[in-house]
C-alpha positions in Angstrom: 94.1 148.1 113.1 92.7 146.1 116.0 95.5 143.5 115.6 98.2 146.2 115.5 96.8 147.9 118.6 96.4 144.6 120.5 99.8 143.3 119.7 101.5 146.7 120.0 103.5 146.7 116.8 103.7 149.0 113.8 101.2 148.5 111.1 103.9 147.5 108.6 105.1 144.7 110.9 101.9 142.8 110.4 102.3 143.0 106.7 105.8 141.7 106.9 104.2 138.4 108.0 101.0 138.6 106.1 100.4 139.9 102.5 96.8 140.9 103.1 93.9 141.0 105.5 92.5 137.9 103.8 95.7 136.0 104.6 95.4 137.1 108.3 91.9 135.8 108.4 92.9 132.5 106.7 95.7 132.1 109.3 93.1 132.6 112.1 90.8 130.1 110.5 93.6 127.6 110.1 94.7 128.1 113.8 91.1 127.6 115.1 90.6 124.5 112.9 93.9 123.0 114.0 93.2 123.6 117.7 89.8 121.9 117.5 91.2 119.0 115.6 94.0 118.5 118.1 91.5 118.4 120.9 89.3 115.9 119.1 92.1 113.6 117.9 93.0 112.6 121.4 89.4 111.5 122.1 88.9 109.7 118.8 92.1 107.7 119.1 91.7 106.7 122.8 91.1 102.9 122.6 90.1 102.8 126.3 86.8 104.7 125.5 83.7 103.2 124.1 82.0 104.9 121.1 79.4 106.3 123.4 82.0 107.6 125.8 83.9 109.2 122.9 80.7 110.8 121.7 79.9 112.2 125.2 83.5 113.4 125.8 83.6 115.0 122.4 80.5 117.1 123.1 81.8 118.0 126.6 85.2 119.0 125.3 83.8 120.9 122.4 81.5 122.9 124.7 84.4 123.7 127.0 86.7 124.7 124.1 84.0 127.0 122.6 83.5 128.6 126.0 87.2 129.1 126.4 87.6 130.6 122.9 84.2 132.4 122.9 85.6 135.9 122.1 87.7 134.7 119.2 84.8 132.6 117.8 82.3 135.4 118.0 84.8 137.8 116.2 85.5 135.2 113.5 81.8 134.4 113.0 80.8 138.1 112.8 83.5 138.7 110.3 82.6 135.6 108.2 78.9 136.5 108.2 79.5 140.0 106.8 78.2 140.1 103.2 81.6 141.3 101.9 83.3 138.1 103.2 81.6 135.4 101.2 84.9 134.2 99.8 86.4 134.0 103.3 83.5 132.0 104.6 83.8 129.6 101.6 87.6 129.2 102.3 86.9 128.5 106.0 84.3 125.9 105.1 86.7 124.2 102.6 89.4 124.1 105.3 87.0 122.6 107.8 85.9 119.9 105.4 89.5 119.1 104.4 90.6 118.9 108.0 88.1 116.2 108.8 90.7 113.5 108.4 90.3 112.1 111.9 90.3 108.3 112.2 86.9 106.7 112.3 85.6 105.6 115.7 85.4 101.8 115.4 84.4 99.4 118.2 
């Protein structure tokens, strides 16, 4: 209901693109994971930075990204920590682990 209200479409429209609420939540988890990986990828692959500089920049960038996406992250965490959403939390963790395919930082 919140999505339908925010986007301003009919309820049936959302289910044209998503088969279930779980699929919507999975899409949100995938989008957040992809965004965070895209941000980190540029840092990890930057050969002009030392390992320490990469580490520092990664922490700074992560903090800024979390601040920018604070509302979405809080909503996702609240949803995932609800007792009825154990399966969703498990799927999100699986996606996060699978997404850790960034190149290693080598100096």
